[in-house]
N, C-alpha and C positions, 0 to 999 in steps of 0.2 A: 494795336493789332500786330501779330508776329510777322516778321518779314525775313527775307533771306540774309540780311546783313547780320542779324543776331546769330544765325547759324555759322556764318563765316568767322565772326569774331570769336565764338566759342571754339571753333575748329582751330583757328590760328593760335589762340591761347593754349589749347591742349597740346599742340605741336611744340610750342615753345617750352612748356613744362616738361614734356617728354624728352625733348632734346637736352634740356638741362639735367634731367635725371641720368641720361646716358653719359653726359660729360662728367657728372659726379662719379658714376661707376667706372669710367675710364681712369680717372685720377685716383680712385680708391681700389684699383685692381689688386694690389698686394694685400691691402687690409681685408678686402672682401674674400680673398682666397681662404682666410681664416674665419672671418665673422659671417660671411654669406657665401659659402662654398657652392651653393646651388644656383647662384645668380647666373644670368645668361653669359656675361663676360668672364666672370671669375671662374666658372666651370668649363669654359672653353667652347660652349655651345655657339657663341658668336665671337669671331676673331676680332682683335683690336682694330684691324683695318676696316672691317665691315661696320664696326661700331662707329668709327669716325665718319664713314660715308653716310650711314643712316642718320646720324646726328646732323650732319651738314645738310642733307636733303630735307629734314624736318625744319631746320632753321630757315633754309632758303624758301621753302613752300610757305611757311608762316609769314615771313617778311614780305613775300610777293603778294599774298592775300591782303595783308594789312595795308600795303602801299596802294592797292586798288580801292580800299575803303576810306582811309584817312592817313595823311602824312604824319599827323600827330600820333596816331595809333602805331604807325611804323616806327617812329622814334622811341615811343614808350616800350615797345617789344624789343627793339634793338638794345635799349638801356637795360631791359630785363635780362637779356642774354649776357651782357657784360657784368651786371651786378649779381644777378641770381645764378648765373652759370659759372663764368670765369672767376670772378672775385670770391664767390662762395666756395668753390672747390679747388681751384688751381693752387698748387703747393706754394707759389709765390705770395699768395694772399691768405687762403685757407680760412675765410671768415667763419666757416661752419664749426671750427674748433674753438671759437671765442664766445663764451656765454654772453648774451646780451647783444653782441654784434651780429651773431647768426640770426637772431630774431628780428633785429633791426633791418638786416638785409632782406629777409622775407617780406617784412611789412612794407618796405619801400617798393619792392617788385609788385606786390598786389595793389598798392596805391597807384602806381604808374599804370597798371592795367585798367583800373577804374577810370582814370583820366582818358586813356586811349579809347575805351568803350564809349565814354560820354561824347568824345569828339566825332564819333561816327554819326551821331544823331543830332548833336547841337554844338554851337560854338562854346568854347570854354568860358566859364562864368564863375562867380563866387560860389554858386551852388555846387558846381563840379568839384571845386577845391574842398568844399565842406564834406562831400561824399568821400573824396580821397582821404581827408583827415580822419574820417570815421573808420574807413577801411584800414588805414595805417595803424591807428590806435587799437582797433579790434584784433588785428593779426599780432601786433607786437605784444599786447598784454596777455592774450590767451595762450599763445604757443609756448610760453614758458612752462606750462603745466605738463607738457609731454615729457619733460626731463625726469620727472619723478619715477616713471616706470623703468627708466634706463640707469638708475643710480648704481646698480650692481656692476654694469659693464661699461659705463661711460665716465672716464675720469674728468672729462671736460664739462660735465653737466653742472648746472647752476647749484643744485642742492649739495653736491660734493665740494663746490668751490666756496660757498658761504655758509654751509650747514643746512640741514633739512628743515629745521624749525624756522630759521630765519628766511630761507627761500620760500617757505609756505606763507609766511606773513607778507613778504614782498609781493608774491603772486596774488594774494588775497586783496591787496591794495590796488594792484595793477588792473584787476578784472573790473574794477568800478569805473576806470577811465573812459571806456567806450560810451558810457552813459552820457558823458558831457556833450560830445558832438551829436549824439543821437537825440537827446532831449532838446537840444538847441534846434535841430532840424525839425523836430516834431512840432515846434511852435509855429512853423510855417506849413508843414505837411502833416496834418493831424492824424492821418492813418499810421504814422510812425510811432504813435503812442502804443499801439498794439505790439510792435517790434520791441519797444522798450520794456513793456510788461513781461513778454516772453523771455527776454534776455535776463531780467531781474530774477525771475523764477529759476532759470537754469544756472545762473552764477551763484545763487544762494546755495544750491546743491554742491557746486564746485568748492565754495568757501568752506562748507561744512566738512567736506572730505579733506581739504587742505589743512584745516586746523585739527583734524582727527589723526589719521595715519595715511598721508598722501603716497607713501612708498608702497604699502600693502595694497592700497586701492588705486595704484597707478594706472592700470588698464581701464578701470571704470572712470577714473578722473579724465583720462584722455578721451573716452567716448563722450563724456558730458561736455568736454571742451569743444569737440567737433559739433555737437548739437548746438552749443552756444554760438559757434561761428556761422552755422548755416540756417537753423530753424527760424530765427527772427526775419532773416532776409527772404526765405521761401514763403513765409506767411504774408509778408508785404507784397511779394510778387503775386501770390494767389489772390489777395484782396484787390490788387490793381487789375488783374485779369478778369475777375468777376464783375468789377465795376464797368468793364467795357461792354459786357453782354446785358 
């Protein structure tokens, strides 16, 4: 049954992601004046001072909410700010500019969020770590695909670093990895076989585009990637909700 804690967790997570986006825009101010001139900060619609204040308020509110729900969630979101905000965007680290490391950074953040969410409802267990492993592998393996649509303008993209054909083969192999923790979990929770089936259908389409012309089909590939990230999980959630009634 749905309860208020789920809403608060979603709200806290959304504020953390929004704050990290603002932090990224602050550090990318000079770049965005050229690449994203219509952005709120780059265009001058929001001053740098207001951006810092707004970001700080978002982080503070999110951490305060999380502390009320679970200390582990608080620690996970705090780690997310450090890893997914500061280390991802700050010029001292700039993980976002390192292919592979950028995806690893995002995957760690989402895996931490899954652990924090679990801790709100139940003590941490091997099952919670299994879910975190699935989330980590899912994010890490699929987000490489978004680079193909940015080949023309991003010198740090994986396809330009190792070659388009080689990058397509690497991505095709990586997208199979989430099936390992997913099928393992399905042996215990049989309804997850539905998620695995949907995932297989979606990544089959991704692999076909990767081995055809991933650059020309970059936007379509990204859309299919987003579907592979979300649809299996939404279907499982729908099945679980229907089983309650």
